[in-house]
C-alpha positions as CSV (number, residue, x, y, z in Angstrom):
1,A,61.7,-6.7,-43.1
2,A,60.2,-3.4,-42.1
3,S,59.6,-4.6,-38.6
4,M,63.2,-5.6,-38.1
5,T,64.5,-2.4,-39.6
6,L,62.2,-0.3,-37.2
7,D,63.6,-2.4,-34.2
8,M,67.1,-3.1,-35.3
9,S,68.5,-1.8,-32.0
10,N,66.4,-4.3,-30.1
11,T,68.4,-7.7,-30.4
12,D,65.8,-9.5,-28.5
13,K,63.0,-8.5,-31.0
14,L,65.3,-9.2,-34.1
15,A,65.8,-12.8,-32.8
16,D,62.0,-13.2,-32.5
17,F,61.3,-11.8,-36.0
18,R,64.0,-14.2,-37.3
19,Q,62.4,-17.1,-35.6
20,D,58.9,-16.0,-37.1
21,A,60.6,-15.8,-40.6
22,M,62.0,-19.4,-40.2
23,R,58.6,-20.8,-39.3
24,L,57.2,-19.1,-42.4
25,G,59.8,-20.4,-44.6
26,I,61.6,-17.1,-45.1
27,E,65.4,-17.3,-45.2
28,V,67.2,-14.6,-43.2
29,V,70.5,-14.2,-45.1
30,P,73.4,-13.3,-42.8
31,P,75.1,-10.0,-43.1
32,S,77.6,-9.6,-45.8
33,V,79.4,-6.4,-47.2
34,M,78.4,-7.6,-50.6
35,T,74.7,-8.1,-50.3
36,S,73.6,-6.2,-47.0
37,D,72.3,-2.6,-46.9
38,R,71.7,-0.1,-44.2
39,D,68.0,-1.5,-43.7
40,F,66.7,-5.2,-43.7
41,E,65.9,-5.7,-47.5
42,V,63.8,-8.2,-49.2
43,D,64.7,-10.2,-52.4
44,G,61.9,-12.9,-53.2
45,N,61.6,-15.3,-50.2
46,R,64.6,-13.8,-48.6
47,I,65.6,-11.0,-46.1
48,F,68.9,-9.7,-46.0
49,Y,70.3,-8.8,-42.6
50,S,71.1,-5.2,-42.1
51,L,74.8,-4.0,-41.6
52,A,73.5,-1.3,-39.4
53,A,72.0,-3.8,-37.0
54,I,75.7,-5.2,-36.2
55,K,77.0,-4.0,-32.9
56,G,79.8,-1.5,-33.3
57,V,79.1,-0.7,-36.9
58,G,77.6,2.9,-37.0
59,E,75.3,4.6,-39.4
60,A,78.2,6.6,-41.1
61,A,80.2,3.3,-41.8
62,V,77.4,1.5,-43.1
63,R,76.4,4.2,-45.7
64,H,79.9,4.7,-46.7
65,I,80.3,0.9,-47.4
66,V,76.9,0.8,-49.3
67,E,77.8,3.9,-51.4
68,K,81.2,2.4,-52.3
69,R,79.4,-0.9,-53.5
70,R,77.0,0.9,-55.5
71,E,79.5,2.5,-57.5
72,R,81.3,-0.8,-58.2
73,K,80.8,-4.1,-56.6
74,F,83.8,-5.2,-54.4
75,A,86.1,-7.5,-56.3
76,S,87.9,-8.7,-53.5
77,L,89.0,-8.2,-49.8
78,E,91.9,-6.1,-51.1
79,D,89.6,-4.0,-53.1
80,F,87.3,-3.4,-50.2
81,C,90.1,-2.2,-48.1
82,E,91.4,0.2,-50.7
83,R,88.1,1.8,-51.3
84,I,87.0,2.2,-47.6
85,D,88.1,5.2,-45.6
86,P,89.4,4.1,-42.4
87,R,88.3,7.4,-40.8
88,I,84.8,6.5,-41.4
89,A,85.0,2.7,-41.0
90,G,87.8,2.1,-38.6
91,K,89.3,-1.0,-36.6
92,R,86.5,-1.5,-34.5
93,V,84.0,-1.6,-37.5
94,F,86.2,-4.1,-39.2
95,E,86.3,-6.3,-36.2
96,S,82.5,-6.1,-35.8
97,L,82.0,-7.1,-39.4
98,I,84.4,-9.9,-39.2
99,A,82.8,-11.3,-36.1
100,A,79.3,-11.2,-37.6
101,G,80.4,-12.9,-40.7
102,A,80.1,-9.9,-43.0
103,F,83.4,-10.7,-44.6
104,D,82.7,-14.4,-45.1
105,C,82.0,-13.6,-48.9
106,F,85.7,-13.1,-49.6
107,G,86.4,-16.6,-48.6
108,Y,88.9,-16.0,-45.6
109,D,88.6,-17.7,-42.3
110,R,87.3,-15.4,-39.6
111,A,90.2,-16.0,-37.2
112,A,92.7,-15.1,-39.9
113,L,90.8,-12.0,-40.7
114,M,90.7,-10.9,-37.2
115,A,94.5,-11.6,-36.7
116,G,95.1,-9.6,-39.8
117,V,92.7,-6.6,-39.0
118,D,95.8,-4.1,-38.4
119,R,97.0,-5.1,-42.0
120,M,93.5,-4.6,-43.5
121,T,92.9,-1.1,-41.9
122,G,96.7,-0.5,-42.7
123,L,96.0,-1.0,-46.4
124,A,93.0,1.2,-46.2
125,A,95.1,4.1,-44.6
126,R,97.9,3.8,-47.3
127,A,95.3,3.8,-50.3
128,Q,93.6,6.8,-48.9
129,E,97.0,8.4,-48.4
130,N,98.0,7.7,-51.9
131,A,94.6,9.0,-53.4
132,A,95.1,12.2,-51.4
133,L,98.7,12.6,-53.1
134,G,97.3,11.7,-56.5
135,Q,99.2,8.4,-56.7
136,G,96.4,6.1,-57.3
137,D,97.4,5.8,-61.0
138,I,101.2,6.1,-61.2
139,F,101.3,6.1,-65.0
140,G,98.6,8.7,-65.3
141,M,96.7,6.6,-67.9
142,G,93.3,6.7,-66.0
143,G,91.4,3.8,-64.6
144,A,92.0,2.0,-61.3
145,A,95.2,0.6,-60.2
146,E,95.3,-3.1,-59.5
147,P,94.7,-3.8,-55.6
148,Q,97.7,-4.6,-53.3
149,K,97.9,-8.2,-52.4
150,L,96.9,-8.6,-48.8
151,H,98.7,-11.3,-46.9
152,L,96.9,-12.3,-43.6
153,P,98.8,-13.7,-40.8
154,A,98.8,-17.6,-40.3
155,T,96.7,-18.6,-37.5
156,E,94.6,-21.3,-35.8
157,G,90.9,-21.3,-36.8
158,W,88.5,-20.6,-34.1
159,L,86.6,-23.6,-32.6
160,A,82.8,-23.6,-33.6
161,A,82.0,-22.5,-30.0
162,E,84.3,-19.4,-30.2
163,R,83.2,-18.6,-33.7
164,L,79.5,-18.4,-32.6
165,Q,80.0,-16.7,-29.4
166,R,81.9,-13.9,-31.2
167,E,79.0,-13.8,-33.6
168,F,76.5,-13.7,-30.7
169,L,78.4,-10.6,-29.2
170,A,78.3,-8.7,-32.7
171,V,74.8,-9.7,-33.7
172,G,73.0,-10.0,-30.4
173,F,71.9,-13.6,-30.9
174,Y,73.1,-16.7,-32.8
175,L,72.4,-16.1,-36.5
176,S,74.4,-18.4,-38.9
177,A,74.1,-21.4,-36.7
178,H,73.4,-22.3,-32.8
179,P,76.0,-24.2,-30.5
180,L,73.4,-26.7,-29.7
181,D,73.0,-27.9,-33.4
182,E,75.9,-30.5,-33.0
183,Y,74.0,-32.0,-29.9
184,R,70.7,-32.2,-31.6
185,A,70.6,-36.0,-31.8
186,A,71.8,-36.5,-28.3
187,L,69.0,-34.0,-26.9
188,E,66.3,-35.7,-28.8
189,K,67.4,-39.0,-27.0
190,M,67.2,-37.3,-23.7
191,R,63.9,-35.9,-24.5
192,V,64.9,-32.3,-24.1
193,Q,62.4,-29.9,-25.1
194,S,63.0,-26.6,-27.1
195,F,61.9,-23.6,-25.0
196,S,59.1,-22.9,-27.4
197,D,57.7,-26.2,-26.9
198,F,58.2,-26.0,-23.2
199,A,56.4,-22.7,-23.0
200,A,53.5,-24.1,-25.1
201,A,53.3,-27.1,-22.7
202,V,53.1,-24.7,-19.6
203,K,50.1,-23.0,-21.2
204,R,48.5,-26.5,-21.2
205,G,49.2,-27.0,-17.6
206,A,52.7,-28.5,-17.4
207,S,54.9,-27.5,-14.4
208,A,58.2,-29.1,-15.2
209,G,60.4,-30.1,-18.0
210,R,64.0,-30.6,-19.3
211,L,65.5,-27.8,-21.5
212,A,69.0,-27.2,-23.2
213,G,70.5,-23.8,-23.5
214,T,73.8,-21.9,-24.2
215,V,74.5,-19.4,-21.5
216,T,74.6,-15.9,-22.9
217,S,74.8,-14.1,-19.4
218,A,74.6,-14.9,-15.8
219,R,74.3,-12.0,-13.2
220,E,74.5,-12.7,-9.4
221,R,72.6,-10.6,-6.9
222,R,71.5,-10.9,-3.4
223,T,67.9,-11.6,-2.2
224,R,66.2,-9.8,0.7
225,T,67.5,-12.4,3.0
226,G,70.9,-11.8,1.9
227,N,71.4,-15.1,0.0
228,K,72.9,-15.0,-3.4
229,M,70.9,-15.9,-6.5
230,S,71.7,-15.8,-10.2
231,V,69.5,-14.6,-13.2
232,V,70.8,-16.7,-16.2
233,Q,70.0,-15.9,-19.8
234,L,70.1,-18.9,-22.0
235,S,69.6,-19.5,-25.7
236,D,68.3,-22.5,-27.9
237,M,67.3,-23.1,-31.3
238,S,63.7,-21.7,-30.7
239,G,64.8,-18.4,-28.9
240,Q,66.1,-17.0,-25.8
241,Y,64.9,-17.4,-22.2
242,E,65.8,-16.8,-18.7
243,A,66.3,-19.0,-15.7
244,V,66.6,-18.1,-12.0
245,M,68.9,-20.2,-9.7
246,F,68.8,-19.7,-5.9
247,S,71.7,-20.1,-3.5
248,E,71.7,-23.9,-3.1
249,T,71.5,-24.7,-6.8
250,L,73.8,-21.8,-7.7
251,A,76.5,-23.0,-5.3
252,Q,76.4,-26.5,-7.0
253,Y,76.4,-25.3,-10.7
254,R,78.1,-21.9,-10.6
255,D,81.1,-23.1,-12.4
256,L,78.9,-24.1,-15.5
257,L,77.5,-20.6,-15.9
258,V,80.1,-19.4,-18.4
259,E,79.0,-17.5,-21.4
260,G,79.2,-19.6,-24.4
261,R,78.8,-23.1,-22.4
262,S,75.9,-25.2,-23.3
263,V,74.0,-27.0,-20.4
264,V,70.9,-29.0,-19.8
265,I,68.6,-27.8,-17.0
266,T,65.7,-29.3,-15.2
267,V,62.7,-26.9,-14.6
268,G,60.3,-27.5,-11.9
């Protein structure tokens, strides 16, 4: 947890630390506004993911959220919105928290939350305005008023691939699940290796193998001879790795190099 806190801006290292934790039987709990702090924290055999490690969520917003939760736990999504100052944690912060799964604790679908983010920040803004005008308790009896009911717009839920891709963009790697999970049985039948197993086999002298991966980025460039090549970043359940495709292979498979798409590749 200390190492993850030290390198929280380096998502490649965070992904490696998470893999190490999994191998050691340590659970890495996904980020949540109900349990996560500024740093990576430990409770028993669990590491709670840091809110500050989520892309698009700044230090000030994290400290504000944690301070409010320490005053009193968030009772609901509405309670969270009414107690958070949107001048400190604005729309972008809300969107990043939704994509990372940090609002899953409230029981709403992520697609519905994203569709209703303007309503959420609007509720936060109204609550701050009312507090400034002294209207938090209209009867002057003291204590907190009941939170307003928040009605999120009806929307279709995200497909698993889109949900995980948005999570990847917010966290920097696949945390709650991996797009290849649903293909695990088929990949075993095809004798596809994980990247970690392939890397170990290469150290033992292997020169070829079959891997699967989800494309996280693909950057084209030209070689010294003027031909096109692509450097493709891929991710599997054991980590992230890089593959280089030269002009002939690139021309044949360019259409498959789409972020979020899972592919099987032969290395040799």
